[in-house]
N, C-alpha and C positions, 0 to 999 in steps of 0.2 A: 548128645549134651550139644548146646551152643558154645562159643567160643567168648560171645560177648554178652553183655546182661545192660539193662538200664539201672541207673541209680541215683541216687540223690546225694550230690558231692557239694562240702560246704569250701567256696574259695578263697573266701576272704570276708573282713566283718562285714556284714549286710548283703553279701552275694551268697546266692547258692545257683547250682542247674543241674537239671537233670540231665545226664550224658551216658554215653556207653563207655562200658567198664569192662577190665578183664575178669573173666569167672575166675576167682580165687580156687587156688590149689592147696592142695597138702604139702605141706614141707617140712613140717619137725613131727617125731612120732605122736604128740599130744592134740594134734589138730584134728578137726573135724570139719568137713564140708555138709554145709547145710543147705535145705531149698526152702526161703523163709515164706511162711505159710502168709502172717501178716505181722505189721508192725504198727505201733502208736506215735504220735507226736506227742514230747514231753515239754513242759515250759523250758527245760532246760535249752531245747535247741530252739526256742523263742530267744532265749537269753543269748544263745550263740550266734545267733544271726542278728542282733541287735549291733546299733552304733551310737557308743560305744558298747563292745560286747559284755554282756554280763557274766560271762561264762567262759574261759579258754577253750579251745577246740585246734586241731592241727589240719592247716588248710590243704587241701587236698584229700580229706579223709570222707569216706561214707557215712552218713549221719544215720542215727537209729539207733537206740540203746534198751528200746521196750519192743521185744520182738521172741515171737514162737516158731518154729521150725522146725522139719523134717529131716532125720541123717541121713545123707547120701553114702557117704564113705568115711571110713575111721581110720587114722593115723595106727598105727603097731601097737602103742600105749593106751590108745583108747578102748579098754577092756571091756566096760561096764556099758557100752553103745553097740549099737549095731545099725545097719542100715533100717530103715522104716520106723526107728523110734522118733515118736514126736516128744520135743526137748522145749524147757523155756531156757532162756539165758541169763545169769549173773553176768552183767556187762562189766564188773568193774574187777580186773583182775590185778589180784596182790599177788608178792613177793613169795611170802611164806616164811622169808629168811631174816626180815629186820626186827629190830628187837619189840615195835606194837606188832605185828604178826605172831610173835614169838608169846607174846603176854596175850593173846588171845583177842586181840583188839585190831583186827585185822582190815576195819573199816578206816584205822589211821595208818596204813602201812604208808612208809617212807617213798615206796618204788610203784607205788600202784597205777597201771593205766585203765581206760574203758572202751571198750568198745562201742563204736557209735560216736566218739568225740574225739581219741585222740588216735585211734584205729578204727579199721572200717567195721562199720556196724551194719544193722540188719535194713535200713531201706534200700534194699536191693533185692534183685531176684535171688541170690546166693551169699553167702557168706561163709568163712573159717572162723571160728572159735575155738580156743582149748577145751581139750574135755572137760578139764576140772570146772569149768564154768556153766557146764549143761547140766539141767536136771530133768529127768524124764517126767512126763505128764500125760495121762490117762487121754488117748485120743479122742474120745467122748465129750472132753470138757471144749466146750464151743472155742472157735479160735478166737475172736476177739474177748473172749474172758481170759485165756491163757496168755494172751500178749499184755494183760495186766499185772502179770505177777512180778515183774521188777518193782513200778511204783508201790504195790500192795505189800512186798516185803519191806520196804522202806519204811512205812507206815506203821506197820506190824512191828519193826525194832523199835519206831517212836512210844508204840503203845504198852511195849514192855518196859520201857524206861519212863512211864508215868502212868501206871496203872490206875485203876478205879476200883472201887467197891461196887456192886449193886445199889442203884439209888441214887448213887454221886452225880451231881450235876455237870456238865461238859460244855464251854462255850467255843466256838471254833471261829476265828477271823479267816474268811475267804473261802470262798464255794467254789474254786476250781476241780479239777481232780483228783487233786489231793486231801483238800478240804473234805470234798464229800465221800472220800475213803476213809478219813477219820471219823465221818459222822456214822458211817456204817460199821466199822470197828467197834467204836464207844458203845453205839446201841446192842450191837451184839454181847456186849460184855456186862448189859445190864443197866447202863447209864439210864438216871432218871429223866429229869428235867435236861433239855437240850436247845442249844440256842446257834443257829450260823450268823453272822456278821458279813454282806456281801452287798457293791454297791449296784453291782449287773442283775438285772431283774430279771433275766433267763436263768441263770445260776441259782437265784432265789427261788424260785418257782421248782428247780430239780432237787434243791435242799427240803422242799417242803413235800414234793412227792415222796423222797425217802423215808420221810416220816419227821422230820425235825420239828419240835415243837414251839419254834418260836422263831422268824427270821426276820432280820433287822436290815433297812438301809441306812448305813452310815451317815450319809447325805441327808438324809430326814429325819431322823430321831439320834439321840444320846444313847446309842446303844449299850454301852456300860452303864449308865444309869438303869435303862430296860432291864438289865440282866440282874443288877443288884436289886431293884425293887421285885422282879419276879422269884429270885432263889432268899431274899431275907438278908443275906450277907454278902452274895457274890458268886460266883460259880466255883466249885472244887478244884475244877480242872480247866484252864484257858490254851489255847493252840493258836499258835502264829503260823497260819501256812502259806502268808505270802512273804513273808522276809522284812517287812517292814512297818510292823502293827506290837511292839513291846509296849511302847506305852499305853495302847489302849488295852491290851491284856493284863497288864499290870492295875490298870483302871476296874475292870470286869472281874477279878480273881477275888476270892475272901481272902480274910485274914489268915496264914498259914496253908494257905493255897499252892498250886503247883502252875507255874507256866512254862508251856512246851515250845521251845522254839523247832521249827521244822525248816521253813520256808527259806529259801535265801536269795538274798539280792547284797550283790558285793560292792551296790553304790549306797544304798539306804545309811543313812547317818540321822539318829533318832537321840533326842536327849530324853534321860530317863531319871528319876529321882532315885538313886541308891539310898537314901535314907529309908524311904517306903519299902522296899526289900529288906531291909534288916530288921526294921521297925515293927514289921507285922511278919517275921518269918515267912515268907513269900520264897519258894523255891523256883529257879530258875532253871532249865534242865533243857540243854541243845542236844539235837540229834541228826547225825550225818548217817546217811544210807542204812546200810546193814551190814550184820555179820555173817548169822547162819540161820535166818529165817525162811530160805529158799525151801525147805523141806517141809516147815509149817504150812505156809503158803498154800505149795502143792496141794497138800492134803484138805486144805479148806476150798481150794478152787475145785478139787474133784467130788467133794459134799457139797457144792451148791450152796455155800451158807450164805451169800451175800447178795442182794440185788443191783446186780452188775450192769445188767441192760441199761438201768436206767442212767446211768454216768456216759454212754456210749452215744453219743449225741450225731456223730459221723461218719460212714462207714465210703472211705474213697478208695480210687485206682490211684497206683501210683502218679500217674499221669497229671493227678488231679492235686496235686499236694500243693502247690500254689493257694490253692481254695482254703485248703486246711488249715495253713498257714496264717491266712487272712483272717480266717473265723477266731484261730485263737487269738490273734492280736486284738481282736475286737471284742473279747469276750464274750461273743453269739455261738460258744460251743462251749462243751465239756471235754470230753474225750474222744480225739478223734484216731478212726482204724484206718491204718493202710495197707492193701492188699496188692502186691508188687506184680 
């Protein structure tokens, strides 16, 4: 094995670089050395690299928190894994000891750290991760599907927080990778009428290809008005996958409906009418990452239940990462998968 590898390193707000880094080594009994098969670029990576940053990260860390890999070597305590196992990675490493972890709310952990954000991640040839973060997955699952396990678990958790009955209508603001995963999951759960609101024409086309009932450009039409007209009342569930669309979601939801807030933008400041939420008994539900959804999503990926090929718009080498970041910023992509 070589002594160095190529890696995407976060240097400072707005600054990144492909550089040589030492291949990580097992240091604790819980460590597992991985050979990265592929990783994908997340909107969080774009936020990290924005100026000002839209998400914190540790300067000097290797980015990439959505990846799949093969086990090369395990520490003494990683007894459930062995060399050659194919795994997907839960990047959010929790302490298991704080009051939130003990209450079963691990996504609220006070001491959480994250692979690919605060500690080294998967946009590199090799990675070391704690054994408890790794979930075995059938090697027959295509690598570009397996690398979507992490965002899919987050969406799965959100859908569990705002489930639908068969035939209920769903509107989604934002047709990036997350919005399209919401569309797939809600359709698989029996959604009736489905709507997507998205300003980028390329992403609207993908939503239509996945089978969305109606796709709106919010710059051209009153999307909330169209949704209310098509449903007679408003959508049963409205998802904000952008992190900045709460007022629009409240305008599109029916009385007694549910608004699911998933997208994150710490700079967004929008004015809403609290009166409308109270008067019309609208449930506003926040959802953050996931808790225990990885085994469920692994089974879903192994059963090939979702048309995930439709959202992988680019497959690049690590040396082409700059092209991928530019495509994400322009909106002329959906999911970009990177092979180191």
